[in-house]
N, C-alpha and C positions, 0 to 999 in steps of 0.2 A: 504493499500500500504506499502511495506517495502523498505527503501532507504539504500544504501550503500555508505558511503563516503570513497574514497581512497585518501589519501594525506600524504605525509611525514612530514608536519608541524604539529607536535604532539599536541602543545599547541592550535594552531589555530583551528584544526579540533575538539578537545575536547571542546573548547570553543563554536564553532558552534553547536555541538550536544547539549550543555546545554542551550544556550541562544536563539536559533531560536525556535519559537513556531510551531514545525513541524506539530502538529495535525491541526493547522489552514490552512496548506497547503495540507491537504489530506494524510499525512504520519502518519502511526500507529506505526512503528518501525524503529529505526535507528541503523545501524551497522557501525563499523569503521574498517578500515585497513589502515596500515601506509606504505605499499608498494604493488607493483603489485602482488607478489607472495601471500601475505596475502589476497589481494582482490580476487584472483582465488581460494584460499582455502575457503574463506567466501561464495562465489558464489556457490561453489560445495557442500556446506553443509547447506545453508540456502536459503529460498525462497525469492530472490531479484526481486523487480519490476523496481526499478530506480537506476542508478549508477550516482553519483555525483564525478567526478574524476578529479584530478589535472593532467596536462600533464607533466610538469617538475618534474621528481623525479629521484633520483640516480638509476642506473642500468636500468631496463625496465621502459619505461615511459607510461603515460596513454593511448597513441595510440596503444601500444603493447597489453594492456588490452582489448581495443576494438576489435582489430583484433582477439584476442583470443575468445572473446564472439561470434563473427560472425562465427568463424570456428567451434565452439562447437554448433552453432545454439540456443543459449540462447535467450529467449524472454524477453529481458531487454532493457528499454529505457535508454539513457545516456546523461548527461550534462557534458561538459568538461570545466575545469577552466584552465586558463593560465595568467601569469603576462606579457606576451609578445604578441603583435599584430603581430605574425609571419606569413607571407603568407604561408610558407611551412606547418606550423601546420594547418592553416585554410584550405589549400587546401587538405590535407590528411583527415582532420575531415570531409569535405564534401564528400569525396570519400568513406568514412566509413558510410555515411548516418547519420551523426550527425546533428540534426536540431537545437541543442542549445549549444551555445559557449560563455561562459562568461569571460570577462577580469577582473582580480582581481589586485588591491583591488576593491571590489563592496559591497554594502550594504547588510546586511541580509535580508532586505525587497526585494531587487532585486533578490537575490537567491531564497527566498521563492516564489516569484511571478513566477520565471521560473520553479520552481519545481511543483508549482500548475498548470501551463499551461501543463506541461507534463503529470501530474496525469489525468487531464481532457481529454487529447488526448488519453491517454492509456484506461481510462474507456470507452470512446466512442468507441474505437477499439474493446475492449472486448465485449461490449454490442452488436455491430454490428455483431461480430462473433457468439455470442449466438443466436441472432435473425436469422442469416442465418441457423444455425444448426437446431434451432427449426423449421424453415420453411421446411427444408429438412425432418425432422423427421415427420412433419405434412403430407407432401406430400406423404411419404411412407405409412403412416398409412391410408390416404384417398385412395391411389391406392389399398392397400389391401382390405379395406372395399368394394370399388366399385368392385373389382375383385371377391369378395365372397358375393355380395349383394343378389344374388339369392340362397345362400346356395350351390353353385357350389364347390364341393370338388375336382374336377379333377386336375390333375397336368398340369402345362403349356404345356408340350409336347403333352399331350392327346387333349387338347383344340385346339392347333396349327394343329395337324394332322386331327382333325374333321373339322376344317375351310378348309383344303386343299381338303378333300373329298367333302364337300358341294360345294366349288367353282367349282371343276371339274364336279359335276353333275348339275350345274346351269349356265353354261357358256353362254347359249343363252338368259339369263334373262337381260333386260335392268336395272333391279333394283338391280343388284349385285354390292354392294358397301359396304364400311366399316361399315357405320352406320346400314344398314339393316342386315349385318352379325352379329353385335353386338347385335341387337334386337333379332335375331333368337336364339342366344346363352345365351340371358339374361345377357349380360356383358356390362360394360362401354366401349364405342369405344376406348378411349385412353389407357385403360388397355389392351383391346384385341389386339390393334395394337402394344403395347409395347411388350407383351409376344410373339406375332407372329413373330416380328422382331428378337427377342433374339434367338427364336428357329429355325427360318428358314432362318435367315440372309437376310431378304428382308421385305419390308412393305407389308401390305395387298393389298394396291392399286397397287403397282408394280407387285405383284404375280397375281392378277386378270388380268391385262393388258397382262402380258407374257403369260398366260394360253390360253386367248382368241386368241392371235396372233399365238400361236403354232397350236391350233385347226384350225384357218383359213388357215394356211399354208398346213396342212394336207388336208383340203377339196379341196384347190386349185389344189394339186398334184393329189388327188385320186378320185375326182368326176368331173363331167361336169357342176356342177351348176354355174350360173352366178356369178360375184363378188358381185353384189348387193344382190343376195340371200344369199351368204356366209356371207356377212356383217350383214345382219338381223339375220342369224342363230347364230351368235356369240354375239348378242346384241348390234349391232351398226346400228340402223335405219338411222343414219345420215351418208350418203355415203361418203361424203367429209371428215368427221372426221375419218372414217375407213381407208381411204386411207392414210391420214397423219400419223395415229398411226401406221398402217402396215409398211409404208416406214421407220418410225423412228426406228422401232423394227427389221425389216429385211434388211434395207439399199436398198431396191428396192420396186417398186409398185407391187401390187397383180398381174397384168397382166405380168409383167416381171418375177416374181416368177413362174407363171404358164408356161410361155414360156421357162423357164430355162436359161434365159440371165444371164451370169456370176454367175452361182449358186455357184461356189467355194467361191465367195466373201461374200455370205450371207447365205448359207445353214447351219443350225445348227443341227447336229446329235440328234435324240431324244434317 
């Protein structure tokens, strides 16, 4: 970890750099700037992890530097030092998401312990970020492996279109579901559903239901088959469940649909 001290008290900051055993507090390199502009220049040209900054300085103060860091989106943790327990300073420091605020004079040991706390917090955050990225990378790799586990070299669009054809040719099957579709195409269900949704802008399950309900509507309008027979024909042996699904999809019961009651409210052009 690299630390930058920004403080206009030249002798004090030089002594701190020399006398504090920084390596014991997780710091590898210490840089110094004697005013805010020098601090900005140092941050722009060196990899800084932690800023130890005095608030009261001539010209721009330490809070100006913190605001600049946030505007530039620098990933730097900071510790503010001040010799006045000013409520205004404390309030603005909190608004700038400063978690560490030290009143000086304070011992080198206190400064070191605060720096070590920030180092540990930063290392934990970086570690968690790396773990999350590793997890995402691992998931992408596994999805790719699962998608190609059968040696399937087809493009996602081709697979999705084949699924559409298969579904439309098997609408009467009670066994038409995501897991059985995946088994038919020798693909992982999660992978298959993911690429289908990306290519067709709907999930496999939603598409299957929609196609069954479209076919049921056509049979109701164009045949004299009973509603029970039509329910069985589109793979719904449970009559009550068919009624519920049809009503949810078309905003009316099958009988109402066949009778043409308020068809303008629920009819969907094919």
